[in-house]
C-alpha positions, 0 to 999 in steps of 0.5 A: 856804350860799355857796361861797367858791371854785369848788373848794368848799374852804370855805363860810361858815355861820351859827348852825351847830353847831360840832364839839365835843370831848367824849369822850376816846375813839372813839365813834359820834356817829351811825350812822357818824360816829366821834370821838376826843379827846385831846392833841397837842403839848400842845394839844387834838386831835380826829379825826373819821371818817365812814362807818366801822364802830366796829372800822374807826374804832378801827383807824384811830385806833390807827394815827393815835395811833402816828404822833402819838406817833412825831412828838412824840418829835421835835418836842415841846419838853416832852419832854427826849429829843425831837430838838428838845430835844436840839438846843436843849440841845447845839447840835447833833443827830447822825443826826436823823430824816428828818422832823426834817430835812424840817421844819427845812428847810421852816422855814428856807425859809419864814423866807426867803420871809417875810423873817424874819416866821417864824423858828424861832430865836425860841425863845430869846426865848420861853423867856426870857419864860416865865422872866420871867413866873414872876418876880413881882417883874419888872414893869418893861416897860423892863427886860423890853424890855432883856432881849429886846434882849439876846437878839435877837442869838440870833435868825436862821434863817441860823445854822441848819446843816442836813446830811443827818446833822446839824442844828446852830447856828452860834452858841452859845446859840440855840434853835429852836421848831417850834410854829409849824408842827409841829402842822400837819406832824403833822396832814398826816402823820396825814392821810397815814395815813388817805389810805393806807388809802383814807379819803375822809371825815375831819377831822383837828384837831390844833390845825390842821385838815385835811379829807379830803373832806366828810362822807359826806352831802356837807356840809362839816365845820363848824368855828369860828375861835379868838380872841376871836370863838370864841363867835360864831355864824359859822364855816366849813365845810371840804371839803378841804385845811387851815385854820390860825388864829393869834391872840394871845389864845391865850396871854399872858405875865403881863408888862407890855408885853402879850407873847403867844405870837406874837413877831415875830422881827424885833423880839422883841416881840408884834405888835398888828395882828390879832385873828386870822389864818386861812390856807387851804392845801393842807397844814396845814404851810403853813397853820400856818406862814403864819398865824404869819408873817402875824400879824407883817405888815401887810395890804399886806405880806401881800398882796404876800407871798401872791402868791408863797406856797402859800396859797389864801385868807387871812382877817384880823380887825383888832385891836379890830374885827369886820370881816373882810378876805378875800384870795383868792390 
């Protein structure tokens, strides 16, 4: 097994067993490895705790699930009373939670640092694509593109107004999504719960992955990338820090034009650049957001931007290819 850097953050592995999501509850997968499976923000989720008794693991998982539920009430677009849903519906939200203000502020900052390749206000286009995809009769690519062009005026992070006790839009009809970083943020917060309890051998996988140390036998946590190569025999082991992967193959709208869940805010269309983009960082929030942003960029843009961003390593697989491009930062 080969270390990719001296901090032993990740290692490549081949023909290793991946971490599977099997049981819907905590159980002892081995003498000391405990696993929980469920959902977070509508995606499959899992938590692995090593070196604890069953009672300790149950208590830690209970604390983590309470934190997930609390944060989903802020960031889930599928909950009509969530803070983000109220903001999108009314155009403003009064007295939002501190965490909501924090993540919205971070989203605006990352939008600025990526020249708009990441932009939470892309939700207006995403929502309209969802509507169009449900209308079977609409198959004209030109008509879809015209509709997207009409909505582009509602994309622009500069129109988000953030105050200590209020978040609002400067333009009527705007909407935001934090799905490009909320999973990472919740992952960080859950990892924080475990850290505060002194946990040192934990893997949190809420769509994005965060390792608090290795397993108790000092081996890394084996994980596999998403995307078209998810069934391959190669993957990585992570020892500490966060990993996020973005891939357009994760979801495609049933429309002509090959629109995916990855939409470039600058054009309103889905990029056709990468099979997958994986980012390693100190926080899952940053790994999540920058894997999304880099999916909209060409390699030269990524290399230039990454020099000034809080990321450790980037792995790129070009669309239609198997060769991986590795960028150390």
